[in-house]
N, CA, C and O of each residue as an XYZ file, in Angstrom:
372
protein
N     104.232     87.944    110.438
C     103.204     87.680    109.463
C     102.427     88.964    109.208
O     102.138     89.721    110.134
N     102.096     89.199    107.952
C     101.295     90.355    107.548
C     100.010     89.835    106.923
O     100.034     88.966    106.052
N      98.896     90.376    107.377
C      97.599     90.090    106.764
C      97.070     91.413    106.240
O      97.025     92.415    106.954
N      96.669     91.391    104.969
C      96.247     92.592    104.270
C      94.847     92.379    103.701
O      94.563     91.335    103.115
N      93.980     93.366    103.874
C      92.620     93.266    103.339
C      92.290     94.524    102.539
O      92.644     95.637    102.927
N      91.605     94.320    101.416
C      91.025     95.420    100.658
C      89.519     95.283    100.763
O      88.947     94.253    100.407
N      88.881     96.342    101.259
C      87.434     96.347    101.480
C      86.807     97.431    100.616
O      87.190     98.597    100.704
N      85.852     97.054     99.788
C      85.141     98.015     98.946
C      83.753     98.267     99.528
O      83.073     97.346     99.982
N      83.353     99.526     99.505
C      82.078     99.936    100.076
C      81.313    100.834     99.117
O      81.898    101.525     98.283
N      80.005    100.808     99.255
C      79.113    101.778     98.624
C      78.554    102.625     99.748
O      78.162    102.103    100.792
N      78.516    103.946     99.535
C      77.978    104.886    100.521
C      76.732    105.520     99.899
O      76.828    106.599     99.314
N      75.568    104.878    100.011
C      74.385    105.314     99.268
C      73.858    106.690     99.664
O      73.238    107.358     98.836
N      74.077    107.128    100.877
C      73.528    108.411    101.318
C      74.428    109.597    100.973
O      74.020    110.744    101.156
N      75.628    109.350    100.484
C      76.544    110.446    100.155
C      76.054    111.162     98.900
O      75.859    110.544     97.853
N      75.861    112.467     99.021
C      75.417    113.285     97.887
C      76.545    114.146     97.342
O      76.360    114.877     96.369
N      77.710    114.060     97.968
C      78.859    114.844     97.529
C      80.135    114.203     98.077
O      80.085    113.309     98.921
N      81.270    114.676     97.581
C      82.545    114.195     98.115
C      82.698    114.593     99.583
O      83.322    113.875    100.365
N      82.128    115.733     99.948
C      82.185    116.179    101.338
C      81.460    115.186    102.257
O      81.961    114.856    103.332
N      80.289    114.715    101.835
C      79.550    113.704    102.606
C      80.364    112.423    102.740
O      80.473    111.848    103.823
N      80.935    111.988    101.618
C      81.730    110.753    101.623
C      82.927    110.886    102.561
O      83.197    109.991    103.362
N      83.634    111.994    102.460
C      84.834    112.192    103.279
C      84.504    112.259    104.761
O      85.307    111.835    105.592
N      83.340    112.784    105.100
C      82.932    112.824    106.511
C      82.782    111.404    107.058
O      83.253    111.107    108.157
N      82.131    110.535    106.296
C      81.965    109.137    106.704
C      83.325    108.454    106.784
O      83.625    107.778    107.768
N      84.144    108.628    105.756
C      85.463    107.991    105.726
C      86.347    108.439    106.880
O      86.944    107.613    107.570
N      86.428    109.731    107.085
C      87.303    110.261    108.128
C      86.907    109.701    109.498
O      87.766    109.301    110.283
N      85.608    109.677    109.776
C      85.114    109.173    111.054
C      85.509    107.702    111.247
O      86.003    107.323    112.309
N      85.290    106.885    110.224
C      85.587    105.459    110.345
C      87.092    105.184    110.376
O      87.550    104.359    111.167
N      87.854    105.854    109.537
C      89.309    105.662    109.523
C      89.909    106.062    110.867
O      90.769    105.357    111.396
N      89.464    107.185    111.422
C      89.979    107.617    112.724
C      89.641    106.615    113.819
O      90.477    106.330    114.677
N      88.428    106.081    113.799
C      88.040    105.092    114.815
C      88.864    103.815    114.702
O      89.252    103.230    115.713
N      89.131    103.387    113.474
C      89.953    102.183    113.283
C      91.379    102.441    113.765
O      91.955    101.612    114.470
N      91.949    103.579    113.392
C      93.323    103.896    113.811
C      93.449    103.961    115.328
O      94.463    103.541    115.887
N      92.430    104.484    115.993
C      92.483    104.640    117.449
C      92.110    103.379    118.219
O      92.478    103.233    119.384
N      91.382    102.466    117.577
C      90.879    101.317    118.315
C      91.496     99.975    117.980
O      91.273     98.994    118.690
N      92.272     99.921    116.905
C      92.809     98.633    116.459
C      94.277     98.788    116.104
O      94.737     99.885    115.786
N      95.002     97.691    116.160
C      96.432     97.691    115.875
C      96.661     97.378    114.393
O      97.222     96.337    114.049
N      96.220     98.293    113.522
C      96.336     98.125    112.075
C      96.679     99.469    111.425
O      96.592    100.524    112.053
N      97.065     99.396    110.166
C      97.185    100.580    109.319
C      96.023    100.556    108.352
O      95.628     99.488    107.883
N      95.462    101.735    108.041
C      94.307    101.812    107.149
C      94.414    103.062    106.292
O      94.870    104.112    106.745
N      93.978    102.926    105.030
C      94.021    104.060    104.111
C      93.025    103.842    102.980
O      92.717    102.705    102.623
N      92.524    104.937    102.419
C      91.685    104.841    101.222
C      92.604    104.597    100.030
O      93.588    105.311     99.840
N      92.276    103.581     99.228
C      93.129    103.199     98.110
C      92.594    103.593     96.746
O      93.366    103.824     95.815
N      91.281    103.671     96.624
C      90.701    103.860     95.290
C      89.389    104.625     95.391
O      88.790    104.727     96.462
N      88.962    105.153     94.270
C      87.682    105.862     94.120
C      87.653    107.182     94.888
O      86.597    107.580     95.380
N      88.785    107.862     95.001
C      88.829    109.115     95.740
C      87.931    110.195     95.135
O      87.479    111.088     95.851
N      87.669    110.127     93.837
C      86.873    111.156     93.185
C      85.409    110.768     92.973
O      84.659    111.504     92.333
N      85.008    109.633     93.499
C      83.607    109.204     93.373
C      82.887    109.408     94.692
O      83.448    109.127     95.751
N      81.666    109.888     94.647
C      80.911    110.197     95.863
C      80.526    108.986     96.666
O      80.626    108.993     97.892
N      80.084    107.938     95.989
C      79.432    106.844     96.696
C      80.225    105.542     96.721
O      79.673    104.499     97.069
N      81.492    105.578     96.363
C      82.312    104.359     96.393
C      83.633    104.649     97.074
O      84.151    105.765     97.030
N      84.165    103.611     97.704
C      85.505    103.714     98.278
C      86.089    102.319     98.433
O      85.359    101.336     98.563
N      87.389    102.247     98.417
C      88.104    101.018     98.723
C      89.155    101.350     99.766
O      89.976    102.249     99.581
N      89.115    100.612    100.865
C      90.061    100.808    101.953
C      91.039     99.651    102.002
O      90.664     98.502    101.766
N      92.287     99.951    102.307
C      93.292     98.929    102.552
C      93.583     98.888    104.035
O      93.777     99.929    104.663
N      93.616     97.691    104.598
C      93.880     97.502    106.024
C      94.984     96.455    106.150
O      94.904     95.384    105.548
N      96.008     96.769    106.931
C      97.119     95.827    107.121
C      97.398     95.638    108.605
O      97.420     96.594    109.380
N      97.611     94.376    108.984
C      97.974     94.030    110.356
C      99.269     93.235    110.331
O      99.443     92.349    109.495
N     100.170     93.548    111.242
C     101.439     92.840    111.367
C     101.491     92.236    112.763
O     101.265     92.923    113.759
N     101.789     90.947    112.822
C     101.874     90.257    114.114
C     102.865     89.102    114.011
O     103.312     88.753    112.919
N     103.197     88.522    115.137
C     104.154     87.418    115.152
C     103.550     86.115    114.641
O     104.280     85.194    114.275
N     102.214     86.034    114.614
C     101.570     84.821    114.101
C     100.459     85.194    113.121
O      99.877     86.277    113.183
N     100.191     84.262    112.221
C      99.113     84.454    111.252
C      97.785     84.635    111.961
O      96.981     85.481    111.569
N      97.550     83.857    112.990
C      96.265     83.891    113.701
C      96.013     85.248    114.343
O      94.894     85.758    114.289
N      97.036     85.835    114.946
C      96.876     87.132    115.611
C      96.589     88.236    114.601
O      95.719     89.077    114.826
N      97.321     88.235    113.486
C      97.100     89.255    112.461
C      95.723     89.091    111.821
O      95.014     90.072    111.602
N      95.352     87.852    111.524
C      94.042     87.598    110.927
C      92.916     87.975    111.888
O      91.896     88.520    111.465
N      93.091     87.695    113.149
C      92.076     88.040    114.154
C      91.853     89.560    114.189
O      90.715     90.021    114.284
N      92.939     90.330    114.111
C      92.810     91.789    114.136
C      92.109     92.302    112.869
O      91.277     93.207    112.941
N      92.447     91.723    111.714
C      91.778     92.104    110.467
C      90.285     91.781    110.541
O      89.461     92.590    110.115
N      89.934     90.633    111.066
C      88.511     90.242    111.197
C      87.766     91.167    112.154
O      86.601     91.490    111.924
N      88.433     91.594    113.227
C      87.807     92.546    114.156
C      87.519     93.868    113.458
O      86.448     94.448    113.634
N      88.480     94.345    112.661
C      88.294     95.592    111.912
C      87.181     95.426    110.882
O      86.333     96.306    110.734
N      87.182     94.304    110.174
C      86.145     94.044    109.181
C      84.759     94.088    109.830
O      83.840     94.711    109.299
N      84.620     93.440    110.954
C      83.336     93.426    111.659
C      82.922     94.847    112.063
O      81.758     95.222    111.924
N      83.879     95.628    112.561
C      83.591     97.010    112.927
C      83.158     97.827    111.711
O      82.165     98.552    111.769
N      83.905     97.709    110.610
C      83.564     98.471    109.406
C      82.179     98.090    108.881
O      81.418     98.953    108.442
N      81.860     96.809    108.927
C      80.548     96.351    108.459
C      79.412     96.836    109.347
O      78.267     96.891    108.898
N      79.693     97.183    110.573
C      78.640     97.616    111.498
C      78.144     99.035    111.228
O      77.121     99.446    111.776
N      78.851     99.779    110.400
C      78.451    101.159    110.103
C      77.237    101.163    109.172
O      77.334    100.663    108.052
N      76.098    101.711    109.604
C      74.905    101.721    108.759
C      74.969    102.717    107.598
O      74.093    102.722    106.734
N      76.013    103.564    107.580
C      76.122    104.574    106.525
C      76.696    104.025    105.222
O      76.676    104.712    104.200
N      77.206    102.793    105.250
C      77.736    102.214    104.018
C      77.506    100.714    104.007
O      77.083    100.110    104.992
N      77.808    100.132    102.835
C      77.559     98.697    102.631
C      78.804     98.064    102.022
O      79.313     98.531    101.004
N      79.285     97.005    102.649
C      80.447     96.278    102.132
C      80.042     95.540    100.859
O      79.064     94.793    100.858
N      80.789     95.747     99.779
C      80.480     95.072     98.518
C      81.484     93.974     98.184
O      81.160     93.017     97.480
N      82.713     94.121     98.698
C      83.737     93.117     98.381
C      84.866     93.212     99.398
O      85.201     94.295     99.876
N      85.439     92.071     99.717
C      86.631     92.051    100.567
C      87.578     90.974    100.035
O      87.167     89.865     99.695
N      88.847     91.338     99.975
C      89.893     90.395     99.581
C      90.945     90.397    100.670
O      91.404     91.460    101.089
N      91.332     89.221    101.133
C      92.337     89.103    102.181
C      93.534     88.337    101.635
O      93.386     87.276    101.028
N      94.728     88.893    101.863
C      95.975     88.274    101.430
C      96.891     88.090    102.618
O      96.822     88.845    103.587
N      97.755     87.081    102.546
C      98.709     86.762    103.600
C     100.111     86.874    103.044
O     100.398     86.379    101.954
N     101.002     87.537    103.807
C     102.392     87.703    103.398
C     103.275     87.220    104.538
O     103.074     87.593    105.693
N     104.238     86.400    104.210
C     105.187     85.929    105.243
C     106.438     86.741    105.204
O     107.354     86.502    105.991
């Protein structure tokens, strides 16, 4: 089972692409090192204060993959440097 999430964020304190990339790199690296998922920036690469991340988890059961996606979502939401604006979760068999 594959569970896929797209998470959109606003980064209000970013004053440049360099600021945005610093926040993104830190969070993406922490997710890659701490969770059993794949993660990548999907959209808004040229905007300072917006980003959309794609996160995918693969597991033998829907519950396990969904649990890992929810753990990542909770971690991403805990970052005070940005604000979650939208999340979409899809399931693939």
